[in-house]
N, C-alpha and C positions, 0 to 999 in steps of 0.2 A: 260043211263047211265047217273042222274044227276050230279052236281058240286059237292057237298058233296058225293058222292059217287067215282067221280074220284080222289078226292083227299087223300079221306081214302085210295085208292091202292094207289097213292103215293109214300103216308106218311108212308106205309110200307114196300115198299118199300125202300128211305133216309135213317130207320133208324136201315137197315144193316149195313150204310155206318157210322153211328155214335154213342158215345156214347149209353147208355141208359140215360144217370145223363143228358145233352145234348140238345135231342132231346127234353127230357122233358122241359126243362126248355123255353127252345126255340121258339119249330116248335107245342107244344100242345094247343096253342091258338091263330093256325095261320088258315088263310083259305084259298082258290079258287075261291073269290069272281065274277072270269072272263076271258069264254076263248075266243077269239075272233081274227080270219084273224092271224090265228102263234103267238098270245101275248095270254101269263096268268100272271094277276090279280093277286099276292099275299098276301094278309091284315097279318097288323100284330099287334098286342093292342096297342105298345108305339111306338115313334123316336125308342131309345134305340134298342128293340131290330130287329125290323126294319135295322136299318147299320150293327148291330150284322150279321143275314140271309141275306142278302142282303151280305155281305163281305167277311164273312167265308165259307156260305152251295150255294152260289148261283150259282154255276156247279151241286153241287148233285143235286140241284131241276130240276132246266134246264133239266141234264139226266134221268132221274125218269116220267118227266112227259112224255118228247120224247118216253121214251120207251114204254109209256105207249100210246101215240098220236107220231107218227109222224110229223102233223103239228103243230106241237107246237114248232118254230123259234125263241123264246125269254120268256124270263120272267119279271116281273116289281115288285115292290112294292110296299106296300101302308102302312099305319094307319087308322083301322078303330079301335075306344070306346066304350064306352061310351056315349062319349061327343061328338061323329063324327055329322058330319053337314047335313052330309046324304048325300053328291056328292056322292057315291059312291047307284048306286042299290039295297036293300035290299028285295030279296024274300026271303021266306020258304025253298022253296027247295034247299036253301043252307047254309042260316045262320039262326041259331036258338039265340032268347032273353034271360039270365036268369031273376030272375024279376025285376033286378038292374040293365037291359037295355042295362046289358055287351054279346057285341060278344062271341058265346062258341060255341063247333064244340062237337056233345052230346059222340062221342067213350073215350074226354077226360072228359066230368064232371066232378069232382073233388072238392068233401065236405069240402072247403076250412075251416073251425075248424080243420081238422085231417089231413087234405093234401090224403083225401081215392080215388082212381077209384072203385068206384062203383058193376066195371065191372068184380075186379077183387075177385073173390069167389073161397072158397075154394073146391065147389058141382068141382069144372067147372074147377078143377086144377088134368091134369092125372096123376094117380099115378103108378109106376111101377119099375119096378127094381133098377132105378140111382136117382132115388126121393121117395120111401116110408116110409125109417127110418123121413127123413127129417120129411112127413105128418104126420107119427105117429107124433112123439115129438109137435110139431107144436097144434096138438087134444088133448094134453096133458094139454100141456100151456094155452088155450085157457081153460081146467075144471077148476087149479089149477095156476091158473097169477099171479106171484113173487111168488111161493112157489114148485116147481118145475120145474127143467131145466132153472133155472135160473144163468146170463144170456144164450142167445139161440142167437147162433152163427155159421149165415149159410154159407157155402164158396159153388165159384164152376168157373166154368168156364163163356165167355158173354155164352149171350142169352138160359140158360137153365133152364130160370123157377123162380129163383130168385126172384125180383120183386114177383111175380104171390103172392110168397106163402106169403112171410110177406107183404103183403097185403092184400090180403086171412086170415090172420089173426087180422090185425087191423079190419076190416071184421068184419068179426069175433065176435071179440069180444064187438064190439061198436054193435052189433046187441045181444045176446044177454047180457051182463049188462048195454046195454041205456044207461042212463043218469047219474048212478051211476059210470062210471068209463071214466076221462081219456086218449079218447086215441092222437095217435100224429104221422105219418110218417111223417120223412125228407129225404130226403134226405143227406152224408155229406159234399156236392158243398152247397147248401143250410146253409148247420149250421155254416158254415168255410165265410158263408155271413152273416151271420147275424151278427159274432160276432168278423167279421171285422168289422162290419158297427157299433157296441154298442164299439166299443174298438174308432176309430175316432171319438163317441160322446158323450165319456163319459157315456155309459149307459150298461155299464156288467150288471146291477141291471138287468136292466129287462129283461136280456135272463137267470139269474138265478130264477127271478119268473117266467120265460115260462117255464122251459122246469121240472124245481125240485118242480114244481103240479102235473105232469103230470104221472099220473099211469101204462101204458103201452108207452113208449115211443120205436118205431121202423128206425133206423137206417142203411139208405142204401149204399152199395160202403163206410166200413168204412175207405177201405186201402188209404182214399182221406186224412184223413187228417191228418195221416203218417208222419213229417218232419215236420206240421205247428202249430209251438209250444204254444204259447198260445192259439190257437184253444183245441191243445190234453193236453191242464193244465185244457180247462173249458171241455173239454170231461167229462175229470177222478173225475173234484168236481162233474158234476151232474152226471155220474154215479154211484159214493159211496155216494151221496144222495136219490139217487133212489134205489140201494140198504136193504141200510142200512135200508128200511121202505118198503122193500115188496115191493116194487115193477116193475113191468115186464121187462128188455132192450131184444129188438131185436136188433142183432147187423145182416147186410150180406159183407163179399167183395166178391175177387177172386180170391181169397190165404189160410190158412190156418192163424192164429196170427205166428207162431215162422218164420212166413213163408214173412212176412211185414217188411221190413228189416228197415223202416222208426217208426214200430211201440215204444214208449214208452218200459221199462223193465215194467216198475207200470200195464202200462196199458193191456201189452199181458197178463202178469198174472192174469189180472181180467176176462180178457176168455175166458183161459183157463182152469178158475175154474168156469165154467160152462158150458154143452153140444155143444159141437162143430161140427158140421154134413157136409157128404161134399153133392150136385147134383150133378153127374153125365154127362154124355152126352149120350142126350133116344136113347134106344136100341130099333131095329125093331120096337119088337111085342109093344112097348111104345108109337112110334113115329107113328104105324099103329090107334095105339090107340087116339092117340092126332088128324091125319088128318079127322076120324073119326067126332069127337067130334064136331072140325070146321067147317068145315060144316057142323055140323045139328046147331051151333045156327048161318050160314050166311044163314040158310034155303033153303039151295042149292042140289045138290048129282051129284056127279059120281063115276065113276062104280068101281065094285072094284081090274080090273085090273093098272085103271090111280095112284088108291091110292097104289098099290103096286109099280108102279114106283116111284112115288117122295118117299116115305117112303124108295125105293131104292139108290135112287141117291145125296135127300137132308142131308145130312151125314155132319154138322158141326151143327145147334143150332134149337131149336125153332123158333127165331126169324128172324132164316130166308128160314129152313121150312113155315111158315104164309105169310112170303110174295110173296113166290112162288106158296105157296094153292091159293093168296087172284089175284099175275097174271092170273093164271091159271081160278079165278075163271071171269073173270071180262075178258078174252077171249073169252067165252061162253058166258057170257050175251049181249056179243057187237054185236060176231059173229053170234051170235040168233044158233047155230050147239052145240053139244055133241063133249066130248075130244076122241080124242082114244091117246091110251099109246104112238105111235108113236107123236102125237101130245107132248103132256104133255112132252116125249124124246123132243123135239123141246123148246116147251120154258120155260124149267126146264134148256138146254144146251143156251142157249140165255140170260136170268136173272144172271149167277150165272156164266160168260164169267169168266177164271182164269185171274185175273190182269197179269200184264209186272211185273217180278219182278227183282231184281238184285241175283239171287240165283243159285252157281253154284252147279254141279255136287259134286264135293269135302267136299261144308255146306252142302250137306242132308247127307252126308255119315258121317262126322263130327256124328252134329248132333244123329242120330239113333248110333253110338258109345255110347253118354254121358248118352244116355235118357239107354241104356240098359249095362250103364259100366263095358262096353268091351273095348278093342282099338282097332286104329284103321286097324291095322297089321290083328287080330287073326281078324275085318271084313272080311277082304279082301284076308284069307289066303284059305288053302284049304283045312280047318278042317272041321267036318261031324261032331261037336258036338252040341245035340240040344243047347245047351244055347245059341249057334252061327248063325245057322243054320236060325231059327226064326228071328231073329233081322237083319239079311243077306236079307230077303226073302223080311223084312216092306222096307230094301229101295231100293230093285227090285221096289220096287211095289211104291214106290215113284218114287225115277227119270223116269217113266215114268209114273203120277198123273201128279204129278208136273212141271219137265221138259219136257215133250212129249218124247222121246232121244228113242230115236231104239235101236230092243232087242239084235243085236249083237253088238252096242256100250251100251247096259249094262251090259249085262255079258261079256265081255273084260273086265271094268272098273271093277267089282268085280272078280277076279278070276282071270279070264281070259280063264270064264265059258264057255261054248257053250250058244248061244242063244235060247237053247231052256225048258231051264233049267231061263232066268229070264219068261222068258214065261210063265207058269206053275207060277215059285212063284208070277208074278199080276196075274192070275187065282186065285189061292189060293186063296192072303189075297183077292181077291177085292170078294170073295166068301163068305167069313169067318167076314164079316166086317159085315154085317146083324146080324147076329148067334152070335153071344162074343161080349157081352162088352164090355170088360176089352181092349181084341183089337182097338176096338174105338177107344178106348179110348185115348188111346196109341199112337194110329194113328193121333189123330184132336190134341194132344198135341205136338209130333214133329212137326206137321202144324204149331200149333202156332208159336212153337223155331226159324220156318223159316220165319214169319209173314207173316204168309196165316190163325193166329186162327180165324181175330174178322172184 
């Protein structure tokens, strides 16, 4: 197992713990340049990145490395860029160089002109019930750019594939139209930073020239510009300039426009005038297909039984799914052994260890009641109305799943019921989670509200 592959697996685990924009900004150009005598040496492209990562993500990085190799006791950081004096030995197995001599990690080779990563394609975007509408709209946009579904607004939870879809659209547009159109992908964080820089340096005309000449503008995580008055204003004018010239605008968010409270009304109305689609959490069948697709791309193999275990146990999002799969394949390669379903369950359990959260039973019951629009008294009452039994069973399931409470305690807490009622509720919800996409989405939403969703 060479350093590059080891670091790739560590990054997959790190990505589960920080936001996508931060991961892309600070860690996409990182390298593991040395691992010796318990010390891992990670390189960043400049001093600012080094100081930031060392301050903000040191513990997360060390934890990810130790999860893969318990002999790692310490992580240190260094700077390597195209002005490097060669003090760090660069070997082909762990470091690649582009034409300018800048060190890059092959998994994150991004076109500097478009900010698009070629690994994200629509052909590798696995389609299922939770994302088929968004995918169909994406195909239509590529054929009639700027004329159909403009603007195109995609929203969904963490790790459901929004970035993959947006980048896939950008790459398809780039490949289809070649030099005839100018496409640009940018995170809202990067757009914000550029506006702030331009304001400080009195170079706002530079921003206007850069973005208003684009034929297809793709902005990821647009919710982060909400409340940033000058940035919103600049984006609003850029939006109008592009829209009036039939240029394609594509944005993503973690929620629909009407639920972004800090967004200006005039910008919200622009988004709502286009096509708004959501991408839900993947159902069981989609997860099976995604896992098989990931395994094929990694030129590896796992038994169908192991694939089923992964799809059943990982219920949060695709980012977590890929992190778990990477760890299982890493274990398979390092141990030179086939993975059994039992081994897979153990690895998943270790990878997805539940964090200690300051959550009590009353909070879970309260959130369930709010999500289903019922009163607390009704939820814990003896009533057997259908509109109450379903959320009641979900509350029992979460009390067991999140807090590992005993069945007698759960039964007592929810209307002084027998423990067998709590057992039945837990088993019923567990069994149906992989069969019912709506139920899965509802449970994940409640977990996110409890602070477990990211």
